[in-house]
N, C-alpha and C positions, 0 to 999 in steps of 0.2 A: 862174906868181904866184896866191896865194891870192883876189885881186881878179878875177880872169880866170875862176877857177869860177862859176858858177852859180849865183843865190841858193837857198836850201834852202826854195821852198815849205811853206807851213803845210798848206793844207786841199788836199790830194792821197791818193785810196787808194792805201795800200803793203801790202805780206805784211809780217808781223810781221818778216823780217831788215831788209826796207827803211828799216823805222819806227826800227829799233836803229842801223842803219847814218846815218839821218838824224841822229837825236838824237848818235852821237860824234859826226858830220860838222859839225853847228853848236859844238858844244862844244871839239872841234880848230879848229875857223876863229877865234872868241873865246875861247878860253882865257886870253888875257893881261887882255883888257878883264870877263871874267866874274871873275876871280883879284883884280887889282886894285879892284874896287868892293865885292866880295865881301869882302875883306880890311877895307875903310876902313869898312864896316858890320859884320862881326862881329867882329873880333878887338876891340874893346871890350867888346862884351857877353862874350866869351869871358877877357878879363879879369878882368873882377865876376865871372863865373860858374863859374870857374875856383877862385876864393879861396873862394867858400862852399862848392862842391863838394870842398875841401881841408878844410874846416873839416868836411864832413860824414865825410870819413872819418878824420879825427883824433880825430872824438869815438867813431865805430865802433871806434878802434885802443884807443883809451884805456879804451874798455867792456872789448872782451878782453883786454886789460893786466889788468883787476879782476878780471875774473874768473877768471885763470890763479893770481892771487896769493891770491884765495878773498875779496877786502874789497869784495864788492859786495852787494844786498840782494835778495829776492825777487822786485824790481821790479826787470827791467834798465831801463826806460825812465825810471824817475823819472832814476837815476845818470847819464841821458845830460843833463840839463837844457836849458835855453829855449834855449841855444844850436842842439843839436840840433836844432830845430822851425824855429828862423831861416834855419839853412842851408838846410835841406830844400825851405822857403817858397821861398829863394831861387833855388836850382837849379831849382825846377821854375817859377818865374817869367822866368827869363833864356832857360831853354828854350824855353818859351811865345813869349817875345818874339822870340828870336835865328830859330826856325822862320818868324815871322810877320816878319821884317824879310828873311830871306832869299829866302822863297817871291815877296813881293813883288817883290825886285830883279830877282831872275832873269824873272819874267814880265813888268817892267817893259822889261828889255832884247832881251828876246824880239820884243816887240811893236813894240820903237823897229826892231830890224834888219829886221822885216818892211816898214814905212811907208818907211823912210829910204832913200835910193836909193844913198847909199855905203855902205851896215848900219851896223855898229856900230865902221867907221873915222874916226876922232877923234872920238867921241863922248864928251862930258864931263857931266858930272854936272850942271849946269844944264839938260841934256836929259832928265836922266832925273828929277828932283827932282818935277816935278809927276808925272806917269806912279807915282810910286812914293810917293806920299801917297795915289794913289786907290786903289793896289791897299791899301795898308796898311788903309784904311778899310773896304773892302769884305770887303775878306778876314777882319777883326777881326767885323765885323754877321755874316759867314757861318760862323764859327768858335762865336759865342754861337750860332746858331741849330742847327747841326748836333750842338753838345753840348747843348741842350736835345732834340732830339729823338732822340739815345743815349738820355738819361738815360729819358726818354719810353718807349722801346723795353724797355729793361732792367729798368723797372717794370711793365709788362706781360707781359715775360716770366714774371719772379718772379709774379705775382699768379695767372698761368696755373699754373707750376709747383706753386705753394700747393692748386690744387686737386687738378692730377697732376702726377707730376714725369713722366708719361709725354708731356707736352705740348711737354719739352724735345727728344725726338726731331724736332718740327719744326718747332717755333720758333728754336734755333738754326741751324738749315742757313736757314732765310729771313732770320733778321737778315744771317749773313755774304753771302747773296746779293744782299741792300738794299745793303750795305756797299762792297761792290767799285764800283756804278757810281759811288759821291759821290768816286771819286779824280778824278773828271771835273768835277766840280762849280768847284772853283777856277778852268779854266783855262775856262771856261763863262763864269764869273762875273767873270773878272778880262779878258776879253778882249773880252768885249760889252756894250753898252750895255742892258742888263735889267736887270728888277727881281730881285728875289732869290725870290720866290715863282717868277716865268720861270724863272728857273734852276734850280728844284730839278727843273721840271716837265723841261726840258730835260734835265736831267742823266740821270734814269733812262730818258729818251725815247731815248739816244744810249747812253745807258750798259749798257741791256738789250740795244740792238742790236751792241753791240758787249762783250758781258760775257767772253768768252774773250779778246778782245785786249787791254782791260785788266788782266786776272786776270795774265795772259804780263809784260806791260809792268811792272808792280808786283811783280812778285816777280823777274822776272831782274835788274832797274835794283834791285829790293832787296838782292838777291846781292851784286851788282857795290860798292855802297857799304856792305856788311858787312864783307866784305874788304879795303877799303881801311880801313875804322873799324877791323877789327880790326889793322891794319900800324902807323895813327899810335899804338894805344892797347898796343901792345907794351910801350914805357920803361915807361911809367906803372905798367903791372900788375909790371912787374920788379921797380922801386922802393916797390912797395906789399910786395910780397910780402918782400921785403929787408927792411922797418921791420917787417913782421907779424912775424917771424922773431924780429929782435933785440929787441924790442919782449917776446914772448913767454919772453924768455930773460935777459931782463936788468929785468924787476919790471915796465918801462915809463917806464923813462929815455929809450931811444932815443926815444921818442915825442913827446919836448921836441927834438929834436935841429933843430938851425937848419939846416944844409945838409942833411937830407934832407929837411926840409919844404920848404924853399927846392926842393928836386929835382922833390920830389912837383910842386908849385904848377906848375913850368914845364912838365912833361910832363900838368900837366891842359889847360893852354893848347894847348897841342899836339892831344892828343886831343878835344878841344871843337871845336879849330876843322879838324881833319879831317872832322870827322862833320858839321860845316855844310856844307864844299865837300865832303864825297861826297854829301850831298844833291844836288846839282844833275841828276845822271844821271837820279834818278828823277822831278824835276820838270819837266827838257828833252822825256823820255821821254812824259810823260801829256801834253805841248802836242801834239807831234806823234801821239799817240794821238788827242788828240779834234780835231787835222787830220783824219786821217783817217774819224773817226767823224761830222763834220759833213759829210763828202763822201761820205760812203756813203748816210747818212740823209737829207740836207738838200740835197745838191748845190750846196755854196753858189758854185762857179767857176762851173759852169753857168746859173744864177740872179745870177752878178756879170755875166758875157759879154750875157745876154740885155736886162738894164736899161742895158746902156751900149751896145749894138749901135746904139745913133743917133749917138754917138760916132766910131765908128770910119769 
């Protein structure tokens, strides 16, 4: 029985293959809880986001139809109208909101798994709520800080490139090298009760010490997520291509087809929902990469054993 298996410890030095195994084992053991609460939070977001996405792609289809018929001005953006901008803003907003909720939820569930004797067995939303709200707040602040940091870095690189383009040979690799360790900032800031500034410092300290492991986790889990996203996106691409073919052949009449539009909306929900679920692999992978890095650099379990020695 799954309940008899040893709990998957977070703070453990693991080779790369064992980090992957720990990530997959966690998902396998808790897939019902992960699926259940991810659906509660993410599916409503997908329903709204899919409407924006369908509207956005509908505008693009109409533009293609006008271009085919020759009834478009020299400025194609003007033909899209304000609905295009509103739908585009909606897609971006709900993408950020969905990513915020999904990441906050997974880290809350991992923390409960580590802290509860019964793991995630019998967990209810009331158990998750306080950690979820805490994670949302901290992740939002972290996102703003990282956004400003990225903007500052881009401005700095552009200014150096204006002086001489040869600086790009150095600045672009350096920017990439500094962005990889930032992947550990979310687990550090959400699992530990530290300030944002200390989280930044610890992120680079742990991240550079285990840079290769962080990079490999991002690559491998990114590939897995991309494959899953591609699979759930196939129905949407098929209906989109069919709609485009008929739209170009009948001068745009098909773009207003209720049946095709509704099918495209349903497949948009499936595509977005599958994309959020596939992100679980990357989030959980970084959890065990963080635990590995903490043990390698700070020896978390050794310090904990020393602190609790008098209780043994």
